[in-house]
MARDREN-823372 format. One record per residue: x, y, z of N, C-alpha, C in turn. Coordinates in pm, whole numbers. Layout:
<recs>
<rec <X; Y; Z>; <X; Y; Z>; <X; Y; Z>>
...
</recs>
This chain:
<recs>
<rec <-439; -2695; -1006>; <-445; -2661; -860>; <-539; -2652; -813>>
<rec <-598; -2654; -675>; <-745; -2695; -613>; <-717; -2459; -605>>
<rec <-837; -2489; -568>; <-913; -2341; -576>; <-905; -2329; -441>>
<rec <-865; -2163; -378>; <-851; -2131; -285>; <-1020; -2130; -210>>
<rec <-1025; -2182; -102>; <-1109; -2110; -25>; <-1164; -1990; 33>>
<rec <-1308; -1879; -20>; <-1283; -1767; 5>; <-1285; -1751; 174>>
<rec <-1263; -1624; 194>; <-1246; -1616; 364>; <-1400; -1594; 384>>
<rec <-1415; -1627; 551>; <-1535; -1586; 560>; <-1516; -1462; 692>>
<rec <-1484; -1344; 666>; <-1441; -1216; 742>; <-1551; -1211; 857>>
<rec <-1640; -1179; 877>; <-1782; -1211; 959>; <-1696; -1232; 1070>>
<rec <-1670; -1153; 1190>; <-1635; -1186; 1327>; <-1457; -1244; 1300>>
<rec <-1404; -1221; 1206>; <-1274; -1204; 1183>; <-1231; -1085; 1220>>
<rec <-1052; -1103; 1256>; <-1011; -998; 1257>; <-904; -958; 1157>>
<rec <-907; -790; 1086>; <-892; -793; 981>; <-763; -678; 997>>
<rec <-621; -656; 1039>; <-540; -590; 1033>; <-476; -487; 920>>
<rec <-527; -365; 963>; <-521; -260; 845>; <-369; -137; 857>>
<rec <-278; -146; 816>; <-192; -73; 817>; <-239; 100; 690>>
<rec <-186; 190; 746>; <-246; 323; 677>; <-371; 361; 711>>
<rec <-427; 325; 793>; <-613; 301; 867>; <-645; 429; 848>>
<rec <-581; 587; 869>; <-603; 713; 902>; <-631; 786; 810>>
<rec <-637; 747; 697>; <-689; 813; 595>; <-675; 694; 447>>
<rec <-720; 794; 329>; <-722; 707; 173>; <-755; 599; 149>>
<rec <-688; 475; 83>; <-749; 340; 88>; <-770; 257; 265>>
<rec <-672; 319; 298>; <-671; 241; 435>; <-792; 255; 491>>
<rec <-832; 373; 509>; <-913; 399; 575>; <-1076; 335; 518>>
<rec <-1071; 351; 366>; <-1222; 294; 326>; <-1167; 142; 290>>
<rec <-1098; 49; 290>; <-1058; -67; 352>; <-1115; -99; 433>>
<rec <-1102; -10; 574>; <-1148; -62; 689>; <-1291; -9; 723>>
<rec <-1357; 71; 659>; <-1496; 96; 654>; <-1578; -58; 601>>
<rec <-1538; -67; 488>; <-1606; -186; 421>; <-1594; -318; 473>>
<rec <-1478; -311; 505>; <-1458; -488; 580>; <-1501; -460; 678>>
<rec <-1544; -374; 772>; <-1597; -354; 954>; <-1751; -387; 891>>
<rec <-1833; -320; 729>; <-1955; -306; 696>; <-2008; -483; 687>>
<rec <-1925; -596; 674>; <-1890; -667; 646>; <-1915; -793; 751>>
<rec <-1861; -693; 866>; <-1867; -790; 999>; <-1718; -797; 1088>>
<rec <-1634; -804; 1022>; <-1519; -769; 1008>; <-1463; -682; 1150>>
<rec <-1397; -770; 1235>; <-1327; -682; 1355>; <-1200; -592; 1303>>
<rec <-1157; -473; 1327>; <-1082; -427; 1240>; <-979; -376; 1323>>
<rec <-865; -402; 1341>; <-698; -392; 1415>; <-679; -211; 1315>>
<rec <-662; -140; 1371>; <-629; 21; 1237>; <-529; 54; 1311>>
<rec <-405; 40; 1256>; <-273; 78; 1254>; <-218; 217; 1140>>
<rec <-172; 292; 1246>; <-107; 380; 1162>; <-3; 491; 1269>>
<rec <64; 587; 1219>; <125; 717; 1280>; <78; 792; 1336>>
<rec <-36; 841; 1290>; <-162; 932; 1261>; <-251; 905; 1408>>
<rec <-222; 961; 1476>; <-365; 890; 1648>; <-463; 948; 1595>>
<rec <-491; 1097; 1550>; <-602; 1166; 1550>; <-672; 1106; 1423>>
<rec <-638; 1081; 1313>; <-664; 1023; 1188>; <-730; 870; 1229>>
<rec <-656; 802; 1281>; <-695; 653; 1358>; <-790; 650; 1450>>
<rec <-832; 788; 1562>; <-965; 806; 1603>; <-1051; 820; 1519>>
<rec <-1064; 931; 1442>; <-1185; 1021; 1362>; <-1203; 852; 1233>>
<rec <-1148; 812; 1194>; <-1181; 666; 1112>; <-1267; 597; 1207>>
<rec <-1174; 528; 1334>; <-1285; 469; 1409>; <-1405; 486; 1451>>
<rec <-1403; 620; 1470>; <-1548; 613; 1490>; <-1639; 635; 1405>>
<rec <-1599; 599; 1259>; <-1695; 606; 1165>; <-1732; 393; 1145>>
<rec <-1663; 309; 1207>; <-1678; 199; 1170>; <-1791; 136; 1211>>
<rec <-1877; 58; 1137>; <-1987; 25; 1221>; <-1947; -138; 1274>>
<rec <-2017; -176; 1364>; <-1951; -297; 1462>; <-1871; -258; 1610>>
<rec <-1829; -370; 1648>; <-1797; -341; 1765>; <-1683; -440; 1761>>
<rec <-1591; -410; 1876>; <-1458; -480; 1876>; <-1358; -453; 1826>>
<rec <-1369; -312; 1723>; <-1216; -255; 1690>; <-1082; -200; 1747>>
<rec <-969; -194; 1734>; <-865; -145; 1829>; <-849; -76; 1738>>
<rec <-773; 10; 1823>; <-659; 146; 1752>; <-488; 119; 1800>>
<rec <-409; 133; 1682>; <-275; 104; 1759>; <-188; 241; 1704>>
<rec <-100; 263; 1745>; <-41; 397; 1677>; <79; 341; 1669>>
<rec <118; 365; 1563>; <308; 284; 1531>; <356; 369; 1447>>
<rec <490; 367; 1448>; <545; 410; 1320>; <616; 239; 1295>>
<rec <596; 211; 1163>; <626; 81; 1114>; <772; 72; 1066>>
<rec <863; 165; 1083>; <943; 160; 1063>; <1046; 139; 1179>>
<rec <953; 136; 1317>; <1028; 71; 1440>; <1017; -40; 1478>>
<rec <1150; -115; 1480>; <1099; -220; 1516>; <1087; -323; 1628>>
<rec <1079; -235; 1718>; <1055; -305; 1854>; <925; -204; 1878>>
<rec <902; -100; 1823>; <751; -97; 1809>; <653; -179; 1734>>
<rec <682; -249; 1647>; <653; -317; 1537>; <582; -433; 1620>>
<rec <696; -481; 1702>; <712; -614; 1762>; <597; -590; 1916>>
<rec <620; -491; 1947>; <509; -455; 2123>; <374; -472; 2030>>
<rec <308; -344; 1929>; <200; -329; 1889>; <139; -508; 1802>>
<rec <239; -603; 1778>; <187; -697; 1668>; <176; -789; 1809>>
<rec <198; -813; 1922>; <171; -873; 2034>; <28; -824; 2086>>
<rec <42; -693; 2111>; <-62; -591; 2137>; <-236; -650; 2054>>
<rec <-229; -650; 1949>; <-281; -743; 1814>; <-344; -843; 1861>>
<rec <-226; -931; 1840>; <-291; -1085; 1900>; <-326; -1135; 2000>>
<rec <-292; -1001; 2094>; <-372; -1054; 2285>; <-526; -1001; 2269>>
<rec <-553; -898; 2176>; <-690; -785; 2184>; <-775; -867; 2036>>
<rec <-673; -955; 2001>; <-827; -1014; 1843>; <-751; -1174; 1861>>
<rec <-784; -1243; 1924>; <-747; -1452; 1885>; <-809; -1453; 1771>>
<rec <-824; -1423; 1646>; <-874; -1486; 1499>; <-819; -1365; 1407>>
<rec <-686; -1359; 1442>; <-615; -1266; 1358>; <-631; -1308; 1185>>
<rec <-711; -1234; 1094>; <-720; -1344; 996>; <-683; -1289; 822>>
<rec <-665; -1148; 840>; <-612; -1088; 752>; <-510; -953; 748>>
<rec <-404; -950; 707>; <-328; -841; 699>; <-315; -740; 532>>
<rec <-373; -602; 562>; <-348; -549; 425>; <-244; -455; 462>>
<rec <-139; -407; 388>; <-72; -317; 430>; <-71; -190; 288>>
<rec <-142; -123; 383>; <-193; 45; 289>; <-75; 188; 336>>
<rec <9; 159; 414>; <47; 203; 460>; <210; 252; 322>>
<rec <190; 405; 363>; <348; 414; 225>; <349; 571; 218>>
<rec <435; 634; 171>; <432; 804; 123>; <527; 780; -22>>
<rec <552; 896; -120>; <571; 882; -198>; <719; 992; -209>>
<rec <779; 1015; -334>; <923; 1131; -302>; <894; 1124; -529>>
<rec <877; 1291; -490>; <970; 1299; -605>; <1064; 1389; -637>>
<rec <1100; 1320; -749>; <1266; 1409; -812>; <1379; 1368; -844>>
<rec <1453; 1357; -977>; <1514; 1318; -1013>; <1654; 1322; -957>>
<rec <1761; 1165; -1005>; <1870; 1158; -951>; <1959; 1232; -863>>
<rec <1938; 1347; -965>; <2062; 1467; -937>; <2048; 1546; -862>>
<rec <1841; 1537; -822>; <1849; 1607; -700>; <1817; 1538; -588>>
<rec <1790; 1455; -575>; <1803; 1307; -445>; <1899; 1309; -368>>
<rec <1884; 1288; -238>; <2021; 1285; -117>; <1994; 1141; -83>>
<rec <2080; 1041; -85>; <2069; 937; -17>; <2008; 902; 133>>
<rec <1996; 983; 180>; <1876; 1007; 306>; <1726; 1012; 282>>
<rec <1726; 1116; 179>; <1589; 1084; 102>; <1554; 959; 75>>
<rec <1621; 902; -5>; <1625; 774; -59>; <1621; 681; 0>>
<rec <1651; 619; 136>; <1666; 587; 201>; <1538; 588; 308>>
<rec <1495; 697; 292>; <1371; 725; 446>; <1279; 634; 335>>
<rec <1242; 699; 202>; <1137; 634; 109>; <1163; 459; 146>>
<rec <1238; 404; 117>; <1272; 276; 138>; <1229; 197; 304>>
<rec <1279; 291; 361>; <1260; 235; 504>; <1096; 244; 530>>
<rec <984; 341; 451>; <851; 350; 486>; <787; 223; 415>>
<rec <837; 239; 293>; <766; 135; 166>; <813; 40; 182>>
<rec <904; 7; 191>; <968; -165; 226>; <938; -210; 332>>
<rec <1053; -149; 407>; <1082; -232; 502>; <951; -200; 646>>
<rec <919; -100; 610>; <726; -76; 715>; <685; -193; 702>>
<rec <647; -240; 550>; <598; -333; 485>; <622; -478; 559>>
<rec <775; -537; 525>; <808; -649; 586>; <799; -651; 740>>
<rec <813; -532; 839>; <813; -550; 930>; <707; -569; 1018>>
<rec <583; -545; 946>; <477; -565; 1006>; <418; -687; 967>>
<rec <462; -732; 846>; <419; -899; 824>; <467; -990; 899>>
<rec <673; -973; 920>; <661; -1083; 939>; <641; -1074; 1112>>
<rec <613; -943; 1150>; <569; -985; 1306>; <423; -1047; 1318>>
<rec <344; -1029; 1248>; <218; -1038; 1234>; <184; -1232; 1180>>
<rec <267; -1280; 1122>; <284; -1350; 1090>; <257; -1494; 1188>>
<rec <301; -1505; 1285>; <303; -1587; 1369>; <89; -1652; 1412>>
<rec <67; -1502; 1421>; <-66; -1497; 1436>; <-151; -1538; 1346>>
<rec <-109; -1517; 1200>; <-196; -1527; 1098>; <-210; -1705; 1075>>
<rec <-50; -1753; 1138>; <-93; -1906; 1095>; <-141; -1951; 1187>>
<rec <-188; -1913; 1289>; <-282; -1965; 1378>; <-447; -1991; 1343>>
<rec <-477; -1968; 1191>; <-593; -1936; 1157>; <-637; -2051; 1046>>
<rec <-690; -2100; 1053>; <-691; -2245; 887>; <-710; -2189; 813>>
<rec <-767; -2050; 785>; <-730; -1981; 654>; <-698; -1862; 673>>
<rec <-551; -1795; 616>; <-541; -1635; 625>; <-492; -1596; 537>>
<rec <-472; -1477; 515>; <-440; -1370; 382>; <-350; -1256; 404>>
<rec <-223; -1211; 318>; <-202; -1078; 359>; <-210; -1034; 212>>
<rec <-243; -916; 191>; <-245; -821; 102>; <-162; -751; 116>>
<rec <-42; -732; 36>; <60; -589; 13>; <-20; -510; -128>>
<rec <-45; -393; -102>; <-46; -258; -169>; <88; -221; -256>>
<rec <118; -256; -394>; <231; -254; -448>; <208; -79; -478>>
<rec <186; -110; -635>; <174; -17; -700>; <194; -30; -858>>
<rec <135; 48; -963>; <209; -14; -1092>; <349; 40; -1111>>
<rec <370; 112; -1001>; <501; 175; -1024>; <583; 34; -979>>
<rec <520; -65; -958>; <599; -217; -911>; <622; -252; -1050>>
<rec <562; -246; -1163>; <541; -285; -1301>; <626; -219; -1396>>
<rec <617; -104; -1376>; <660; -15; -1476>; <767; 122; -1351>>
<rec <870; 140; -1410>; <907; 215; -1354>; <941; 391; -1434>>
<rec <874; 478; -1356>; <873; 608; -1490>; <991; 717; -1391>>
<rec <1072; 833; -1519>; <1118; 878; -1464>; <1127; 974; -1353>>
<rec <1204; 1045; -1245>; <1156; 1120; -1179>; <1058; 1027; -1037>>
<rec <1040; 921; -1047>; <1008; 845; -925>; <1096; 757; -895>>
<rec <1246; 800; -878>; <1319; 656; -876>; <1310; 580; -762>>
<rec <1320; 664; -631>; <1305; 577; -470>; <1156; 555; -485>>
<rec <1053; 600; -519>; <904; 523; -530>; <911; 407; -615>>
<rec <955; 385; -706>; <937; 300; -784>; <1039; 174; -779>>
<rec <1160; 210; -703>; <1288; 113; -650>; <1187; 37; -536>>
<rec <1143; 122; -451>; <1076; 83; -298>; <902; -12; -354>>
<rec <862; 23; -460>; <769; -45; -498>; <806; -218; -581>>
<rec <920; -194; -626>; <963; -313; -710>; <1026; -393; -605>>
<rec <1047; -371; -457>; <1115; -453; -361>; <967; -469; -289>>
<rec <884; -416; -285>; <773; -438; -205>; <726; -619; -330>>
<rec <689; -562; -441>; <637; -655; -559>; <733; -799; -510>>
<rec <896; -775; -526>; <984; -897; -485>; <956; -948; -357>>
<rec <929; -913; -241>; <902; -937; -127>; <763; -1033; -128>>
<rec <625; -937; -186>; <526; -1006; -208>; <542; -1168; -264>>
<rec <595; -1163; -375>; <636; -1284; -468>; <664; -1363; -469>>
<rec <785; -1341; -354>; <901; -1455; -253>; <790; -1501; -138>>
<rec <750; -1423; -73>; <665; -1466; 21>; <544; -1622; 2>>
<rec <497; -1547; -136>; <384; -1600; -166>; <459; -1751; -194>>
<rec <549; -1779; -246>; <650; -1892; -290>; <655; -1962; -177>>
<rec <709; -1877; -45>; <759; -1955; 52>; <647; -2006; 177>>
<rec <520; -1945; 114>; <401; -1975; 203>; <341; -2096; 150>>
<rec <360; -2129; 4>; <293; -2213; -64>; <274; -2330; -7>>
<rec <136; -2369; -31>; <75; -2514; 77>; <31; -2473; 246>>
<rec <81; -2394; 246>; <20; -2342; 428>; <-143; -2263; 428>>
<rec <-148; -2267; 530>; <-291; -2195; 565>; <-265; -2047; 534>>
<rec <-190; -2001; 522>; <-173; -1794; 494>; <-132; -1793; 299>>
<rec <-208; -1726; 255>; <-188; -1687; 132>; <-162; -1575; 110>>
<rec <-91; -1509; 8>; <-71; -1351; -48>; <-96; -1313; -152>>
<rec <-174; -1185; -130>; <-175; -1120; -256>; <-111; -976; -279>>
<rec <-117; -960; -393>; <-53; -857; -451>; <-124; -751; -527>>
<rec <-168; -576; -478>; <-249; -513; -568>; <-217; -416; -621>>
<rec <-217; -418; -738>; <-137; -290; -796>; <-282; -163; -842>>
<rec <-249; -65; -761>; <-330; 42; -788>; <-255; 166; -875>>
<rec <-379; 225; -949>; <-303; 293; -1043>; <-472; 433; -1046>>
<rec <-384; 541; -1050>; <-438; 675; -1056>; <-548; 658; -945>>
<rec <-539; 641; -815>; <-664; 649; -748>; <-653; 779; -675>>
<rec <-765; 832; -667>; <-724; 950; -595>; <-734; 986; -482>>
<rec <-603; 924; -396>; <-575; 958; -229>; <-523; 1064; -231>>
<rec <-459; 1100; -143>; <-388; 1243; -74>; <-212; 1178; -77>>
<rec <-189; 1067; -108>; <-57; 1006; -157>; <42; 1142; -207>>
<rec <16; 1137; -315>; <96; 1230; -455>; <77; 1392; -349>>
<rec <14; 1416; -268>; <5; 1595; -254>; <49; 1596; -142>>
<rec <42; 1452; -54>; <111; 1464; 42>; <226; 1425; 113>>
<rec <300; 1345; -21>; <409; 1259; -4>; <555; 1373; 6>>
<rec <681; 1328; 3>; <757; 1440; -1>; <801; 1447; -127>>
<rec <913; 1529; -135>; <964; 1582; -270>; <1117; 1634; -228>>
<rec <1194; 1576; -313>; <1360; 1645; -271>; <1392; 1758; -238>>
<rec <1459; 1806; -142>; <1498; 1943; -121>; <1561; 2037; -225>>
<rec <1602; 1933; -303>; <1667; 2030; -380>; <1578; 2127; -491>>
<rec <1408; 2052; -473>; <1314; 2072; -591>; <1260; 2224; -505>>
<rec <1237; 2319; -573>; <1188; 2474; -523>; <1037; 2382; -533>>
<rec <1021; 2455; -371>; <850; 2384; -327>; <702; 2454; -458>>
<rec <778; 2542; -424>; <637; 2570; -609>; <664; 2480; -728>>
<rec <741; 2456; -725>; <750; 2362; -857>; <690; 2197; -860>>
<rec <753; 2151; -688>; <699; 2035; -632>; <563; 2073; -602>>
<rec <508; 2147; -580>; <349; 2160; -596>; <283; 2169; -691>>
<rec <348; 2238; -815>; <292; 2206; -932>; <255; 2073; -977>>
<rec <361; 2001; -976>; <403; 1905; -1016>; <285; 1807; -923>>
<rec <312; 1790; -804>; <223; 1707; -741>; <80; 1740; -793>>
<rec <13; 1862; -810>; <-109; 1887; -870>; <-154; 1853; -988>>
<rec <-47; 1859; -1090>; <-61; 1833; -1212>; <-76; 1669; -1222>>
<rec <12; 1592; -1141>; <-47; 1441; -1134>; <-150; 1383; -1063>>
<rec <-202; 1467; -980>; <-290; 1432; -911>; <-413; 1462; -1013>>
<rec <-437; 1554; -1077>; <-547; 1589; -1165>; <-562; 1473; -1268>>
<rec <-444; 1388; -1291>; <-475; 1266; -1343>; <-527; 1153; -1356>>
<rec <-593; 1142; -1220>; <-608; 1037; -1141>; <-720; 1030; -1133>>
<rec <-879; 931; -1140>; <-943; 899; -1181>; <-1034; 784; -1103>>
<rec <-981; 718; -1040>; <-1012; 621; -961>; <-1063; 680; -798>>
<rec <-1185; 689; -770>; <-1223; 682; -627>; <-1162; 551; -509>>
<rec <-1115; 634; -393>; <-1061; 568; -297>; <-1184; 474; -295>>
<rec <-1274; 515; -226>; <-1335; 388; -218>; <-1420; 324; -349>>
<rec <-1382; 295; -465>; <-1423; 205; -571>; <-1267; 95; -569>>
<rec <-1112; 191; -545>; <-1049; 76; -512>; <-1047; -6; -365>>
<rec <-1087; 55; -287>; <-1134; -26; -150>; <-1196; -158; -172>>
<rec <-1304; -129; -289>; <-1411; -220; -277>; <-1315; -366; -331>>
<rec <-1221; -309; -459>; <-1145; -415; -501>; <-1059; -511; -455>>
<rec <-1001; -416; -346>; <-921; -465; -244>; <-987; -580; -156>>
<rec <-1050; -509; -75>; <-1155; -607; -30>; <-1214; -743; -45>>
<rec <-1260; -726; -207>; <-1290; -859; -271>; <-1225; -949; -300>>
<rec <-1060; -895; -332>; <-941; -969; -358>; <-876; -998; -237>>
<rec <-902; -981; -139>; <-865; -1034; 6>; <-942; -1145; 2>>
<rec <-1089; -1151; 37>; <-1166; -1227; 47>; <-1149; -1337; -44>>
<rec <-1155; -1330; -131>; <-1095; -1434; -251>; <-988; -1468; -250>>
<rec <-883; -1427; -172>; <-757; -1479; -194>; <-685; -1470; -310>>
<rec <-701; -1388; -362>; <-681; -1340; -495>; <-499; -1328; -519>>
<rec <-383; -1348; -629>; <-298; -1340; -606>; <-227; -1199; -652>>
<rec <-293; -1161; -772>; <-287; -1042; -805>; <-392; -947; -882>>
<rec <-394; -864; -817>; <-505; -807; -870>; <-465; -668; -882>>
<rec <-540; -588; -1013>; <-511; -460; -1048>; <-634; -360; -1056>>
<rec <-596; -250; -998>; <-682; -189; -966>; <-681; -32; -1038>>
<rec <-801; -7; -1089>; <-771; 181; -1176>; <-766; 121; -1322>>
<rec <-840; 188; -1424>; <-794; 182; -1556>; <-713; 184; -1631>>
<rec <-631; 275; -1570>; <-483; 315; -1588>; <-353; 129; -1552>>
<rec <-422; 53; -1499>; <-335; -39; -1422>; <-310; -138; -1505>>
<rec <-430; -206; -1616>; <-403; -268; -1673>; <-365; -258; -1802>>
<rec <-346; -125; -1830>; <-274; -71; -1961>; <-137; -83; -1906>>
<rec <-81; -84; -1860>; <38; -49; -1762>; <123; -170; -1787>>
<rec <13; -221; -1675>; <61; -416; -1697>; <103; -435; -1838>>
<rec <10; -425; -1975>; <60; -463; -2095>; <127; -460; -2121>>
<rec <151; -266; -2117>; <268; -214; -2213>; <461; -233; -2124>>
<rec <420; -317; -2026>; <555; -348; -1929>; <561; -512; -1960>>
<rec <475; -576; -2008>; <486; -718; -2075>; <530; -711; -2201>>
<rec <472; -623; -2266>; <479; -660; -2434>; <591; -564; -2456>>
<rec <666; -448; -2412>; <714; -346; -2435>; <841; -332; -2311>>
<rec <907; -444; -2255>; <943; -468; -2103>; <1087; -338; -2117>>
<rec <1136; -321; -2239>; <1232; -184; -2252>; <1232; -65; -2306>>
<rec <1076; -81; -2372>; <1010; 116; -2485>; <907; 112; -2365>>
<rec <841; 101; -2279>; <697; 88; -2242>; <733; 279; -2198>>
<rec <856; 320; -2158>; <817; 436; -2128>; <829; 558; -2251>>
<rec <843; 516; -2346>; <835; 591; -2470>; <685; 619; -2505>>
<rec <592; 555; -2415>; <405; 557; -2458>; <343; 671; -2316>>
<rec <421; 642; -2181>; <415; 669; -2082>; <487; 817; -2028>>
<rec <571; 862; -2109>; <631; 949; -2096>; <587; 1111; -2052>>
<rec <526; 1121; -2217>; <442; 1249; -2239>; <363; 1292; -2136>>
<rec <241; 1248; -2113>; <139; 1292; -1986>; <201; 1292; -1855>>
<rec <280; 1162; -1815>; <353; 1138; -1713>; <466; 1278; -1678>>
<rec <525; 1223; -1746>; <686; 1325; -1766>; <677; 1467; -1759>>
<rec <533; 1517; -1822>; <506; 1647; -1799>; <452; 1679; -1695>>
<rec <339; 1606; -1612>; <276; 1627; -1488>; <412; 1577; -1395>>
<rec <520; 1540; -1361>; <606; 1546; -1274>; <711; 1615; -1259>>
<rec <706; 1707; -1351>; <849; 1757; -1466>; <853; 1875; -1303>>
<rec <989; 1837; -1279>; <1061; 1945; -1169>; <1207; 1954; -1160>>
<rec <1216; 1997; -1297>; <1376; 1999; -1368>; <1388; 2130; -1303>>
<rec <1305; 2246; -1272>; <1323; 2364; -1273>; <1414; 2410; -1121>>
<rec <1485; 2481; -1143>; <1630; 2467; -1025>; <1584; 2541; -926>>
<rec <1589; 2547; -805>; <1551; 2653; -659>; <1606; 2777; -693>>
<rec <1492; 2883; -712>; <1559; 2983; -688>; <1632; 3071; -579>>
</recs>
C-alpha cells in the first residue's frame, strides 16, 4: 500500500468543531501557528471569540452553530466553503459527557448525548465532505475516546456514542478509500480538559455525589490539552488512520484486544471508585 502524502497546511483551511475550549482550542492555535487558516465552530459564541483573538495569522473565521441542528449545519458548511476556498481538514473535537448507571438514566438523557457526540459528528462531516473532495488531498480527523475501545460501567451513554463514532469513522475510511480524502480516528485518554467537570449527569443522581465523582475522575487525568493537541495535529498532517493519545490509551487498547471480555476486571477498581454515583438522591 502506498504511503499517503503528508498535508501542507500552510495557507489551507482547517475546520475545527468544539473550538471554543479544551483540545479544540489548542488544536486551532497549533494549526494556526503552522500557517493554517482556521474555521472555528462551536455553540459558545463568547468562547469562540476569545480563542479567535489568540490565533496567530490571518483569515480565520468564527461560526456559531449547534451541530445537532441539521439546517444550521448545512448553512454553516456553505458559509465556511464560501469563506475558505481550500478546506483541507476537518477535526471534530465537539462532544460532551454523561455520568450515571442504567437505572438512573432516562431515555431522553441518553438520546441527548447520542445527538451531541454521534449525530453532531456525522452531521458536520457529511455537510463538509463536498468541500473536502475538491482538494487534491484532504483529511478528516474524528476524536473518538478510549471509551470507544473499552466500555466502563457508569458511562453507558458516553461509551455508546463513542463506539458509534468509531464505527462511523472506520466505515467512512473504507468508503473513501482510494479517494483524495483520508479519515483518521484519535483515541484520547486522561486529557485534562473540562469535559468530565462540565458534562452532564443523570438527573436521578444527587448533584453533590455527581460532582465528587467528576472531581475524582478528573484527578486521574495526566495529559495536558496542548500535548494532546500536538499529537492530533501531527496525526492529521500525517493522515494517520489511528492514533492513541495519553499514557493510558495504549494500555486500554492492549487490554481490550487481549482480554475483550475481561478487561473491566483490570479497569474497574480505580475507575469505578472514581465515578461511583450509586448514592441515592436525598
